[in-house]
Backbone as a printed PyTorch tensor [residue, N CA C, xyz], in Angstrom:
tensor([[[ -80.8560,  -18.7540, -103.6450],
         [ -79.4650,  -19.2400, -103.5920],
         [ -78.7250,  -18.5280, -102.4680]],

        [[ -78.0980,  -19.3100, -101.6140],
         [ -77.3170,  -18.7430, -100.5220],
         [ -76.0400,  -18.1250, -101.0720]],

        [[ -75.8020,  -16.8930, -100.7040],
         [ -74.5620,  -16.2280, -101.1240],
         [ -73.9110,  -15.5570,  -99.9240]],

        [[ -72.6160,  -15.7270,  -99.8140],
         [ -71.8260,  -15.0920,  -98.7740],
         [ -70.6510,  -14.3980,  -99.4380]],

        [[ -70.4310,  -13.1450,  -99.0710],
         [ -69.3590,  -12.3710,  -99.6820],
         [ -68.5540,  -11.6860,  -98.5930]],

        [[ -67.2660,  -12.0360,  -98.5220],
         [ -66.3790,  -11.4320,  -97.5460],
         [ -65.6970,  -10.1990,  -98.1300]],

        [[ -65.3700,   -9.2810,  -97.2470],
         [ -64.5950,   -8.0960,  -97.6420],
         [ -63.8490,   -7.5930,  -96.4230]],

        [[ -62.9170,   -6.6960,  -96.6670],
         [ -62.2050,   -6.0490,  -95.5710],
         [ -60.7940,   -6.5360,  -95.3360]],

        [[ -60.3690,   -7.5430,  -96.0790],
         [ -59.0080,   -8.0090,  -95.9170],
         [ -58.0020,   -7.0130,  -96.4460]],

        [[ -56.7330,   -7.2830,  -96.1810],
         [ -55.6890,   -6.3890,  -96.6650],
         [ -54.3820,   -6.6550,  -95.9710]],

        [[ -53.4580,   -5.7280,  -96.1790],
         [ -52.1320,   -5.8030,  -95.5790],
         [ -52.0750,   -4.8540,  -94.3920]],

        [[ -51.6230,   -5.3520,  -93.2680],
         [ -51.5350,   -4.5380,  -92.0590],
         [ -50.2910,   -4.9260,  -91.2880]],

        [[ -49.7440,   -3.9880,  -90.5460],
         [ -48.5830,   -4.2870,  -89.7280],
         [ -49.0180,   -4.9880,  -88.4380]],

        [[ -48.1090,   -5.7350,  -87.8620],
         [ -48.3800,   -6.3870,  -86.5850],
         [ -48.8090,   -5.3390,  -85.5620]],

        [[ -49.8300,   -5.7030,  -84.7870],
         [ -50.3960,   -4.7630,  -83.8240],
         [ -51.5590,   -3.9560,  -84.3650]],

        [[ -51.7500,   -4.0040,  -85.6610],
         [ -52.8250,   -3.2450,  -86.2850],
         [ -54.1650,   -3.9550,  -86.2180]],

        [[ -55.1490,   -3.3460,  -86.8540],
         [ -56.5130,   -3.8600,  -86.8120],
         [ -57.1190,   -3.9120,  -88.2090]],

        [[ -58.0410,   -4.8210,  -88.3720],
         [ -58.8690,   -4.9040,  -89.5680],
         [ -60.2610,   -5.3360,  -89.1420]],

        [[ -61.2510,   -4.9570,  -89.9210],
         [ -62.5970,   -5.4630,  -89.7100],
         [ -63.0640,   -6.1660,  -90.9710]],

        [[ -63.3030,   -7.4420,  -90.8440],
         [ -63.8320,   -8.2170,  -91.9570],
         [ -65.3510,   -8.1800,  -91.9260]],

        [[ -65.9370,   -8.1630,  -93.1000],
         [ -67.3930,   -8.1740,  -93.2220],
         [ -67.8230,   -9.3790,  -94.0410]],

        [[ -68.9780,   -9.9040,  -93.7070],
         [ -69.5720,  -11.0200,  -94.4550],
         [ -71.0000,  -10.6240,  -94.7840]],

        [[ -71.2630,  -10.4090,  -96.0530],
         [ -72.6040,  -10.0480,  -96.5080],
         [ -73.3300,  -11.3010,  -96.9550]],

        [[ -74.5330,  -11.5030,  -96.4290],
         [ -75.2870,  -12.7170,  -96.7050],
         [ -76.5690,  -12.4040,  -97.4500]],

        [[ -76.9520,  -13.3170,  -98.3190],
         [ -78.2230,  -13.1800,  -99.0340],
         [ -78.7310,  -14.5560,  -99.4280]],

        [[ -80.0390,  -14.6110,  -99.7280],
         [ -80.6110,  -15.8510, -100.2300],
         [ -81.1560,  -16.7880,  -99.1760]],

        [[ -81.1690,  -16.3490,  -97.9210],
         [ -81.7410,  -17.1920,  -96.8640],
         [ -82.2050,  -16.3030,  -95.7120]],

        [[ -82.9670,  -16.9110,  -94.8060],
         [ -83.4840,  -16.1760,  -93.6510],
         [ -82.3630,  -16.0140,  -92.6560]],

        [[ -81.6700,  -14.9160,  -92.7830],
         [ -80.4080,  -14.7010,  -92.0780],
         [ -80.5490,  -14.8770,  -90.5660]],

        [[ -81.6400,  -14.3860,  -90.0100],
         [ -81.8160,  -14.4050,  -88.5560],
         [ -81.7490,  -15.8130,  -87.9720]],

        [[ -82.0730,  -16.8120,  -88.7610],
         [ -82.1690,  -18.1880,  -88.2690],
         [ -80.8850,  -18.9840,  -88.4330]],

        [[ -79.8530,  -18.3690,  -88.9900],
         [ -78.6480,  -19.1130,  -89.3230],
         [ -77.4600,  -18.6380,  -88.4930]],

        [[ -76.5800,  -19.5800,  -88.1720],
         [ -75.3210,  -19.2340,  -87.5590],
         [ -74.2730,  -18.9610,  -88.6270]],

        [[ -73.3180,  -18.1320,  -88.2960],
         [ -72.2390,  -17.7760,  -89.2180],
         [ -70.8980,  -18.0170,  -88.5470]],

        [[ -70.0220,  -18.6570,  -89.2770],
         [ -68.6800,  -18.8970,  -88.7740],
         [ -67.6370,  -18.2120,  -89.6250]],

        [[ -66.5430,  -17.8690,  -89.0030],
         [ -65.3540,  -17.3910,  -89.7220],
         [ -64.2790,  -18.4730,  -89.6200]],

        [[ -63.7040,  -18.7980,  -90.7340],
         [ -62.6220,  -19.7580,  -90.8150],
         [ -61.4390,  -19.0980,  -91.5080]],

        [[ -60.2740,  -19.6790,  -91.3590],
         [ -59.1090,  -19.1660,  -92.0700],
         [ -58.2040,  -20.3020,  -92.4860]],

        [[ -57.4860,  -20.0330,  -93.5680],
         [ -56.5160,  -20.9990,  -94.0530],
         [ -55.2150,  -20.2820,  -94.3520]],

        [[ -54.2090,  -20.6260,  -93.5880],
         [ -52.8830,  -20.0650,  -93.7890],
         [ -52.1460,  -20.9010,  -94.8280]],

        [[ -51.1560,  -20.3210,  -95.4840],
         [ -50.3940,  -21.0670,  -96.4930],
         [ -49.8310,  -22.3730,  -95.9300]],

        [[ -50.1160,  -23.4680,  -96.6090],
         [ -49.5670,  -24.7520,  -96.2020],
         [ -50.2390,  -25.3820,  -95.0020]],

        [[ -51.3280,  -24.7860,  -94.5370],
         [ -51.9970,  -25.3190,  -93.3510],
         [ -53.4520,  -25.6440,  -93.6520]],

        [[ -54.0300,  -26.4500,  -92.8130],
         [ -55.4450,  -26.7860,  -92.9570],
         [ -56.3030,  -25.6020,  -92.5250]],

        [[ -57.5110,  -25.5480,  -93.0670],
         [ -58.4380,  -24.4880,  -92.6570],
         [ -58.8680,  -24.7470,  -91.2160]],

        [[ -59.0250,  -23.6610,  -90.4640],
         [ -59.4170,  -23.7960,  -89.0620],
         [ -60.4940,  -22.7840,  -88.7040]],

        [[ -61.2990,  -23.1360,  -87.7300],
         [ -62.3280,  -22.2300,  -87.2690],
         [ -61.7330,  -21.1120,  -86.4410]],

        [[ -62.1950,  -19.8980,  -86.6980],
         [ -61.7160,  -18.7240,  -85.9770],
         [ -62.7590,  -18.2550,  -84.9660]],

        [[ -64.0030,  -18.1820,  -85.4370],
         [ -65.0650,  -17.6880,  -84.5610],
         [ -66.4120,  -18.0880,  -85.1270]],

        [[ -67.4220,  -18.0450,  -84.2770],
         [ -68.7780,  -18.4150,  -84.6820],
         [ -69.7670,  -17.6030,  -83.8720]],

        [[ -70.8600,  -17.2120,  -84.5420],
         [ -71.9400,  -16.5310,  -83.8360],
         [ -73.2400,  -17.2340,  -84.1750]],

        [[ -73.9890,  -17.5730,  -83.1420],
         [ -75.2400,  -18.3070,  -83.3250],
         [ -76.3610,  -17.3480,  -83.7150]],

        [[ -77.5050,  -17.8730,  -84.0900],
         [ -78.6350,  -16.9970,  -84.4390],
         [ -79.0330,  -16.0600,  -83.3020]],

        [[ -78.8230,  -16.4960,  -82.0650],
         [ -79.2070,  -15.6400,  -80.9450],
         [ -78.0290,  -14.8480,  -80.3900]],

        [[ -76.8930,  -14.9300,  -81.0370],
         [ -75.7690,  -14.0940,  -80.6640],
         [ -74.7440,  -14.7240,  -79.7390]],

        [[ -74.8640,  -16.0210,  -79.4600],
         [ -73.8030,  -16.6830,  -78.6970],
         [ -72.5350,  -16.7220,  -79.5420]],

        [[ -71.4070,  -16.5250,  -78.9020],
         [ -70.1530,  -16.4450,  -79.6520],
         [ -69.1170,  -17.4330,  -79.1320]],

        [[ -68.2800,  -17.8720,  -80.0540],
         [ -67.1770,  -18.7690,  -79.7290],
         [ -65.9360,  -18.3050,  -80.4870]],

        [[ -64.7740,  -18.6000,  -79.9130],
         [ -63.5210,  -18.1750,  -80.5180],
         [ -62.4640,  -19.2590,  -80.3970]],

        [[ -61.5920,  -19.2790,  -81.3810],
         [ -60.3950,  -20.1000,  -81.2760],
         [ -59.5330,  -19.5040,  -80.1720]],

        [[ -58.8670,  -20.3620,  -79.4310],
         [ -58.0680,  -19.8720,  -78.3090],
         [ -57.0510,  -18.8210,  -78.7380]],

        [[ -56.5040,  -18.9530,  -79.9260],
         [ -55.4300,  -18.0500,  -80.3700],
         [ -55.9260,  -16.6290,  -80.6400]],

        [[ -57.2410,  -16.4430,  -80.7470],
         [ -57.7540,  -15.1060,  -81.0610],
         [ -58.5950,  -14.5200,  -79.9330]],

        [[ -58.8060,  -15.2810,  -78.8750],
         [ -59.5990,  -14.7810,  -77.7510],
         [ -58.9610,  -13.5190,  -77.1750]],

        [[ -59.8040,  -12.5150,  -76.9510],
         [ -59.3110,  -11.2520,  -76.4300],
         [ -58.8260,  -10.2920,  -77.4990]],

        [[ -58.6730,  -10.7740,  -78.7170],
         [ -58.2140,   -9.9110,  -79.8180],
         [ -59.2750,   -9.7400,  -80.9020]],

        [[ -60.0410,  -10.7840,  -81.1630],
         [ -61.0670,  -10.7580,  -82.2170],
         [ -62.4450,  -10.6990,  -81.5780]],

        [[ -63.3550,  -10.0160,  -82.2450],
         [ -64.7430,   -9.9510,  -81.8030],
         [ -65.6600,  -10.1610,  -82.9920]],

        [[ -66.5550,  -11.1290,  -82.8640],
         [ -67.5350,  -11.3910,  -83.9100],
         [ -68.8570,  -10.7370,  -83.5130]],

        [[ -69.5510,  -10.2080,  -84.5090],
         [ -70.8530,   -9.5960,  -84.2420],
         [ -71.7260,   -9.7510,  -85.4840]],

        [[ -73.0160,   -9.5410,  -85.3000],
         [ -73.9280,   -9.6530,  -86.4390],
         [ -74.9480,   -8.5280,  -86.3900]],

        [[ -75.3600,   -8.1010,  -87.5680],
         [ -76.3980,   -7.0920,  -87.7190],
         [ -77.4940,   -7.7380,  -88.5690]],

        [[ -78.5090,   -8.2590,  -87.9280],
         [ -79.5460,   -8.9800,  -88.6590],
         [ -80.3340,   -8.0710,  -89.6000]],

        [[ -80.4220,   -6.7950,  -89.2660],
         [ -81.1490,   -5.8680,  -90.1370],
         [ -80.4440,   -5.6870,  -91.4740]],

        [[ -79.1380,   -5.8670,  -91.4620],
         [ -78.3520,   -5.6750,  -92.6850],
         [ -77.8640,   -6.9860,  -93.2730]],

        [[ -78.2030,   -8.1180,  -92.6480],
         [ -77.6930,   -9.4240,  -93.0910],
         [ -76.1660,   -9.4340,  -93.1650]],

        [[ -75.5540,   -8.9420,  -92.1080],
         [ -74.0940,   -8.8290,  -92.0800],
         [ -73.5330,   -9.4670,  -90.8160]],

        [[ -72.3650,  -10.0330,  -90.9530],
         [ -71.5650,  -10.4840,  -89.8220],
         [ -70.1940,   -9.8470,  -89.9480]],

        [[ -69.6530,   -9.4310,  -88.8240],
         [ -68.3590,   -8.7560,  -88.8100],
         [ -67.3740,   -9.5250,  -87.9330]],

        [[ -66.1210,   -9.3840,  -88.2760],
         [ -65.0530,   -9.9050,  -87.4340],
         [ -64.0580,   -8.7670,  -87.2240]],

        [[ -64.1120,   -8.1850,  -86.0490],
         [ -63.1640,   -7.1360,  -85.6890],
         [ -61.8990,   -7.8050,  -85.1780]],

        [[ -60.7910,   -7.5140,  -85.8230],
         [ -59.5220,   -8.1470,  -85.4820],
         [ -58.5530,   -7.0750,  -85.0160]],

        [[ -58.1860,   -7.1470,  -83.7620],
         [ -57.2550,   -6.1890,  -83.1670],
         [ -55.9580,   -6.8740,  -82.7870]],

        [[ -54.9310,   -6.0760,  -82.6090],
         [ -53.6230,   -6.6050,  -82.2060],
         [ -53.2130,   -7.7840,  -83.0880]],

        [[ -53.2980,   -7.5710,  -84.3690],
         [ -53.0090,   -8.6460,  -85.3120],
         [ -51.5520,   -9.0820,  -85.2360]],

        [[ -51.3480,  -10.3660,  -85.4620],
         [ -50.0160,  -10.9610,  -85.4080],
         [ -49.7060,  -11.5890,  -86.7610]],

        [[ -48.4290,  -11.7540,  -87.0800],
         [ -48.0730,  -12.3870,  -88.3550],
         [ -48.7410,  -13.7580,  -88.5250]],

        [[ -48.9350,  -14.4620,  -87.4500],
         [ -49.5600,  -15.7830,  -87.5400],
         [ -51.0470,  -15.7320,  -87.8620]],

        [[ -51.6330,  -14.5390,  -87.8900],
         [ -53.0130,  -14.3870,  -88.3220],
         [ -53.1160,  -14.3040,  -89.8480]],

        [[ -51.9980,  -14.2470,  -90.5230],
         [ -51.9920,  -14.1860,  -91.9770],
         [ -52.6670,  -15.4230,  -92.5570]],

        [[ -53.6710,  -15.1930,  -93.3790],
         [ -54.4500,  -16.3030,  -93.9400],
         [ -55.5190,  -15.7430,  -94.8660]],

        [[ -56.1570,  -16.6370,  -95.5740],
         [ -57.3970,  -16.2890,  -96.2650],
         [ -58.5410,  -16.5930,  -95.3050]],

        [[ -59.4020,  -15.6120,  -95.1080],
         [ -60.5110,  -15.7440,  -94.1660],
         [ -61.8160,  -15.9580,  -94.9340]],

        [[ -62.5630,  -16.9290,  -94.4760],
         [ -63.8320,  -17.2960,  -95.1060],
         [ -64.9670,  -17.1800,  -94.0970]],

        [[ -66.1220,  -16.7460,  -94.5540],
         [ -67.3040,  -16.8910,  -93.7210],
         [ -68.1600,  -18.0180,  -94.2960]],

        [[ -68.9000,  -18.6500,  -93.4270],
         [ -69.7150,  -19.7930,  -93.8070],
         [ -70.9860,  -19.8020,  -92.9800]],

        [[ -72.0250,  -20.3850,  -93.5290],
         [ -73.3170,  -20.3810,  -92.8660],
         [ -73.7570,  -21.7970,  -92.5090]],

        [[ -74.5350,  -21.8730,  -91.4430],
         [ -75.0530,  -23.1570,  -91.0010],
         [ -76.4510,  -22.9940,  -90.4260]],

        [[ -77.3230,  -23.9600,  -90.7130],
         [ -78.6500,  -23.9860,  -90.1130],
         [ -78.6420,  -24.6950,  -88.7750]],

        [[ -77.5490,  -25.3480,  -88.4780],
         [ -77.4370,  -26.0760,  -87.2210],
         [ -77.0290,  -25.0810,  -86.1420]],

        [[ -77.7820,  -25.0500,  -85.0600],
         [ -77.4320,  -24.1560,  -83.9630],
         [ -76.3330,  -24.8270,  -83.1440]],

        [[ -75.1520,  -24.2990,  -83.2280],
         [ -73.9860,  -24.8990,  -82.5910],
         [ -73.7580,  -24.2230,  -81.2530]],

        [[ -74.0400,  -24.9380,  -80.1980],
         [ -73.8990,  -24.3540,  -78.8650],
         [ -72.8880,  -25.1070,  -78.0270]],

        [[ -72.0960,  -25.8970,  -78.6890],
         [ -71.1060,  -26.6930,  -77.9820],
         [ -69.7210,  -26.2170,  -78.3520]],

        [[ -68.8950,  -26.0260,  -77.3580],
         [ -67.5440,  -25.5270,  -77.5840],
         [ -66.7600,  -26.4250,  -78.5360]],

        [[ -67.1220,  -27.6970,  -78.6040],
         [ -66.3760,  -28.6420,  -79.4390],
         [ -66.9350,  -28.7620,  -80.8560]],

        [[ -68.0790,  -28.1460,  -81.1300],
         [ -68.7410,  -28.3480,  -82.4170],
         [ -68.6800,  -27.1350,  -83.3400]],

        [[ -68.5680,  -25.9330,  -82.8040],
         [ -68.7530,  -24.7400,  -83.6240],
         [ -67.7250,  -24.6270,  -84.7350]],

        [[ -66.5660,  -25.2310,  -84.5790],
         [ -65.5080,  -25.0670,  -85.5730],
         [ -65.4510,  -26.2120,  -86.5840]],

        [[ -66.4250,  -27.1070,  -86.5440],
         [ -66.4160,  -28.2570,  -87.4660],
         [ -67.0040,  -27.8470,  -88.8100]],

        [[ -66.1990,  -27.9100,  -89.8520],
         [ -66.6420,  -27.5010,  -91.1870],
         [ -67.8460,  -28.3060,  -91.6590]],

        [[ -67.9800,  -29.4970,  -91.1560],
         [ -69.0600,  -30.3910,  -91.5630],
         [ -70.4310,  -29.7370,  -91.4600]],

        [[ -70.5840,  -28.8440,  -90.4840],
         [ -71.8940,  -28.2510,  -90.2330],
         [ -72.2000,  -27.0580,  -91.1330]],

        [[ -71.2350,  -26.5940,  -91.8930],
         [ -71.4030,  -25.3690,  -92.6750],
         [ -71.5850,  -25.7100,  -94.1480]],

        [[ -72.7330,  -25.3270,  -94.6880],
         [ -73.0740,  -25.7480,  -96.0380],
         [ -72.7090,  -24.7700,  -97.1310]],

        [[ -72.5920,  -23.4920,  -96.7970],
         [ -72.2840,  -22.4930,  -97.8070],
         [ -71.1030,  -21.6590,  -97.3480]],

        [[ -70.2630,  -21.3040,  -98.3140],
         [ -69.0120,  -20.6010,  -98.0260],
         [ -68.8410,  -19.4310,  -98.9900]],

        [[ -68.1860,  -18.3980,  -98.4820],
         [ -67.8010,  -17.3020,  -99.3510],
         [ -66.5140,  -17.6290, -100.0820]],

        [[ -66.0620,  -16.6690, -100.8730],
         [ -64.8690,  -16.8860, -101.6940],
         [ -63.5810,  -16.5630, -100.9430]],

        [[ -63.7070,  -15.9130,  -99.8060],
         [ -62.5350,  -15.6100,  -98.9880],
         [ -61.9910,  -14.2150,  -99.2030]],

        [[ -61.3500,  -13.7020,  -98.1730],
         [ -60.6450,  -12.4190,  -98.2510],
         [ -59.2890,  -12.5990,  -97.5790]],

        [[ -58.2710,  -12.0820,  -98.2160],
         [ -56.9070,  -12.3350,  -97.7380],
         [ -56.4940,  -11.2910,  -96.7130]],

        [[ -55.9080,  -11.7880,  -95.6280],
         [ -55.3450,  -10.9350,  -94.5830],
         [ -53.8560,  -11.2450,  -94.4780]],

        [[ -53.0510,  -10.2030,  -94.6080],
         [ -51.6080,  -10.3640,  -94.4790],
         [ -51.1120,   -9.4310,  -93.3890]],

        [[ -50.4490,  -10.0080,  -92.4010],
         [ -49.9240,   -9.2250,  -91.2830],
         [ -48.4050,   -9.2660,  -91.3570]],

        [[ -47.8170,   -8.1140,  -91.5270],
         [ -46.3620,   -8.0340,  -91.6300],
         [ -45.7530,   -7.7830,  -90.2560]],

        [[ -44.5550,   -8.3120,  -90.0690],
         [ -43.8780,   -8.1560,  -88.7670],
         [ -43.0360,   -6.9120,  -88.7310]]])
C-alpha cells in the first residue's frame, strides 16, 4: 500500500523558513516522481513543485528562487525547503506520488497524474 506522510508545517513569520518532509512507503520510491501541492483557504489546490525520479525539478512561478525540492532515495524522503515565506504561502501542503515521469513544464502540476496523496501539513505565515 502506497503511503505518504507529510510533516514540518507550522506557524512562521513572513520572511522565515520551514522545511516540509514527505515520507514514502509501499512502493519502489526510486522509480516514482513526487509533487508538492497546496491548497489555500477558499482556493483550488495548485502545484508547488515536482521532482522526477532522476532529480529533475519544477516550480510554480510564485515560489521560484524561494523553495527548493529535493529527494533522498536512501531514506524514501522528499523535502521542500521554503525560504522567505510570504503570507500568500499560507495553505495546507500535500505531497503526492506519480509513476508517470513528468518532464514537461506544462504537465508536472496536473493532479491527474498523481495517484496517491498524503494527509497534508498546514503552513501558516503571519505578516
